[in-house]
C-alpha positions in Angstrom: 29.6 -17.7 54.8 26.2 -16.3 54.3 23.2 -17.1 56.5 19.6 -16.9 55.4 16.3 -17.0 57.2 14.6 -20.3 58.0 11.9 -21.6 55.8 8.4 -20.0 55.7 5.6 -22.1 57.1 4.2 -22.8 53.6 7.4 -24.6 52.4 8.5 -26.2 55.6 9.0 -30.0 55.4 10.6 -30.5 58.9 10.0 -28.2 61.8 11.7 -28.4 65.2 10.5 -25.8 67.7 12.0 -25.2 71.2 13.3 -28.7 71.1 15.0 -30.2 74.2 16.1 -33.7 75.0 17.3 -35.2 78.2 18.2 -38.8 79.0 19.2 -40.7 82.1 22.6 -42.5 82.3 24.2 -44.0 85.4 21.5 -42.4 87.5 22.3 -38.9 86.2 20.1 -36.6 84.1 21.9 -35.6 81.0 20.9 -32.6 78.8 21.7 -33.6 75.2 20.0 -30.9 73.2 18.4 -27.6 74.1 16.9 -24.6 72.4 16.7 -26.1 68.9 14.6 -24.1 66.5 14.9 -25.2 62.8 12.8 -25.2 59.8 13.9 -27.2 56.8 12.5 -26.5 53.4 10.9 -29.1 51.0 13.7 -30.4 48.8 16.5 -28.9 50.8 19.8 -30.7 51.7 20.7 -29.9 55.3 23.8 -31.3 57.0 24.3 -31.5 60.8 27.9 -31.0 61.9 29.5 -30.7 65.3 31.9 -32.2 67.7 31.5 -35.8 69.0 28.8 -36.1 71.6 27.0 -32.8 70.6 23.7 -34.5 69.8 23.7 -34.7 66.0 22.6 -38.4 65.9 20.1 -37.7 68.7 18.6 -34.9 66.7 18.4 -37.0 63.6 16.7 -39.8 65.5 14.2 -37.4 66.9 13.4 -36.3 63.4 13.0 -40.0 62.5 10.5 -40.6 65.3 12.9 -43.1 66.9 13.3 -40.9 70.0 10.5 -38.8 71.5 12.0 -35.5 72.6 11.7 -34.4 76.3 10.0 -31.2 75.2 9.3 -29.1 72.1 7.5 -29.7 68.8 8.5 -31.9 65.8 6.4 -31.5 62.6 6.9 -33.5 59.5 5.1 -32.1 56.4 3.0 -29.9 58.7 1.9 -32.9 60.9 2.9 -33.3 64.5 5.2 -36.4 64.7 4.0 -37.1 68.2 0.5 -36.9 69.7 1.2 -37.3 73.4 3.2 -40.6 73.5 1.9 -41.9 70.1 3.8 -41.4 66.8 1.7 -40.3 63.9 1.8 -43.0 61.2 1.1 -40.6 58.4 4.1 -38.4 59.3 6.3 -41.5 59.6 5.4 -42.6 56.1 7.3 -39.5 54.8 10.6 -40.7 56.3 13.3 -43.0 55.0 16.4 -43.6 57.2 19.9 -44.7 56.3 22.5 -45.6 59.0 26.3 -45.9 58.8 25.9 -49.7 58.6 23.9 -50.8 55.6 22.1 -53.4 57.7 21.3 -55.6 54.8 20.0 -59.1 55.6 22.8 -61.5 54.4 20.3 -64.3 53.6 18.4 -62.1 51.2 19.4 -61.0 47.7 20.0 -57.3 47.0 16.6 -57.2 45.2 14.8 -58.6 48.2 16.7 -56.3 50.6 15.7 -53.3 48.6 12.0 -54.4 48.3 11.6 -55.5 51.9 9.6 -52.5 53.0 7.2 -53.1 50.1 6.9 -56.8 51.1 5.9 -55.6 54.6 3.2 -53.5 53.0 1.9 -56.6 51.2 2.9 -55.2 47.7 2.7 -58.2 45.2 6.1 -59.7 44.4 6.2 -58.7 40.7 5.5 -55.1 41.5 8.0 -54.9 44.3 10.8 -56.5 42.3 10.1 -54.2 39.4 10.5 -51.2 41.7 13.6 -52.7 43.3 15.1 -53.0 39.8 14.3 -49.3 39.0 15.8 -48.2 42.3 18.9 -50.3 41.8 19.4 -48.5 38.5 18.8 -45.1 40.2 21.5 -45.7 42.8 24.0 -47.2 40.4 23.8 -51.0 41.2 21.7 -52.1 38.3 22.5 -55.7 37.3 23.4 -56.7 40.9 19.8 -57.3 42.0 20.3 -61.1 42.3 23.6 -60.9 44.2 24.1 -61.4 47.9 25.2 -58.6 50.2 28.6 -60.3 50.8 29.3 -60.1 47.1 29.1 -56.3 47.1 31.6 -53.7 48.2 30.9 -51.4 51.1 29.9 -48.6 48.8 27.6 -50.8 46.8 25.9 -52.1 50.0 25.3 -48.5 51.0 23.8 -47.8 47.6 21.4 -50.7 48.3 20.6 -49.3 51.7 19.7 -46.0 50.1 17.5 -47.7 47.5 15.7 -49.6 50.3 15.1 -46.3 52.1 13.6 -44.9 48.9 11.4 -47.9 48.2 8.3 -46.3 49.8 8.8 -43.0 48.1 9.6 -41.0 51.2 9.6 -37.2 51.0 12.4 -37.1 53.5 15.7 -39.1 53.7 17.5 -39.0 57.0 21.1 -40.2 56.9 23.4 -40.9 59.9 27.1 -41.0 58.8 26.2 -43.2 55.8 29.7 -43.1 54.3 31.7 -43.0 57.5 33.1 -46.5 57.1 34.2 -46.1 53.5 37.7 -45.2 52.2 38.3 -41.6 51.1 38.0 -42.2 47.3 34.8 -44.3 47.6 33.4 -41.7 50.0 34.0 -38.9 47.5 32.3 -40.8 44.8 29.4 -41.6 47.0 29.0 -38.0 47.8 28.7 -37.2 44.1 26.2 -40.1 43.7 24.1 -39.0 46.6 23.8 -35.5 45.1 22.7 -37.1 41.9 20.1 -39.3 43.6 18.8 -36.3 45.6 18.4 -34.2 42.5 16.6 -37.1 40.7 14.2 -37.7 43.6 13.5 -34.2 44.8 13.4 -35.5 48.4 14.5 -33.5 51.4 17.7 -34.8 52.9 19.2 -34.3 56.4 22.6 -35.9 56.8 24.8 -36.2 59.9 28.6 -36.2 59.3 31.9 -35.5 61.0 33.5 -34.5 57.8 33.6 -30.8 57.1 34.5 -31.1 53.4 31.6 -33.6 53.0 29.2 -31.2 54.7 30.3 -28.3 52.5 30.2 -30.3 49.3 26.7 -31.7 49.9 24.7 -29.1 51.8 22.4 -26.3 50.9 22.7 -25.3 54.6 24.9 -26.5 57.4 23.8 -26.5 61.0 26.8 -26.5 63.4 26.0 -27.7 66.9 27.8 -26.7 70.0 29.3 -29.2 72.4 26.8 -30.9 74.7 24.3 -29.8 75.4 23.9 -29.3 71.7 22.7 -25.8 70.8 22.5 -24.1 67.4 26.0 -22.5 67.1 25.9 -21.6 63.4 23.4 -22.0 60.5 25.0 -21.1 57.2 24.2 -21.4 53.5 26.5 -23.0 51.0 26.0 -21.1 47.8 27.7 -23.3 45.2 25.5 -24.2 42.2 24.2 -27.7 41.3 25.3 -30.2 40.3 28.6 -29.9 42.0 31.7 -31.9 41.0 34.6 -32.8 43.2 36.7 -30.0 41.6 34.7 -27.4 43.5 36.7 -28.6 46.6 39.8 -27.0 45.1 38.2 -23.6 44.9 39.2 -20.7 47.2 35.6 -20.2 48.3 35.2 -23.9 49.3 38.5 -23.9 51.2 37.5 -20.7 53.0 34.2 -22.2 54.2 36.0 -25.4 55.3 38.7 -23.4 57.2 36.1 -21.2 59.0 34.1 -24.2 60.1 37.3 -26.0 61.3 38.2 -22.8 63.2 34.8 -22.8 64.9 35.0 -26.5 65.7 38.6 -26.2 67.1 37.4 -23.3 69.3 34.9 -25.7 70.9 37.5 -28.1 72.2 
């Protein structure tokens, strides 16, 4: 497992500097994350990995502007995400977010779900439906635009959620366990599809997962967090070429990286 330096200032898309987050629960102060310093390059695919409760989702939500960190700096495309207690709208426009649940509105067609962010921006109906159609093709659900969410499989609903997140052309896609609820075969196929979508859009992706093999298959770099409070335990590069197919998982190098990560995770328990 080879590590490499963080991104230079010029090509940094996401910057976390001296990041720390605390929250209160049951009257107690809990330190969730501390000492996080990370620079993510434009167009990079970074995966956050670590034991349950280590702060992976908290870190992703901080990047998304859904949580304001207790201290430290968050920059998106060179812009501070927070100015005092106010989020920077221009920075937020660079972000698309996908959660484990597709969160599609059941009373709206797939087309209308995908194009909802455009509707909220007052984009005319013909233009937003044309874009929804293009995005449906991109994510592999072309022809299903007029269907209802209940008529689609879990994997197809997640494709629609990814299309919706891409509707405003974000430079950054933040994904929290997007395939965690899918069966193993569908999940493998979605990993291949996500790689294809990422390569087609050139966006920067940060993905949270509990799956070591998913992390190694998808990532340019993997950030392994320690148990709470989450600290940067390991930052490693995955050097396989692109595009990767599922057969790479059978290679000795792939299995070695998976085994070393599993050993590090087991040592944390």
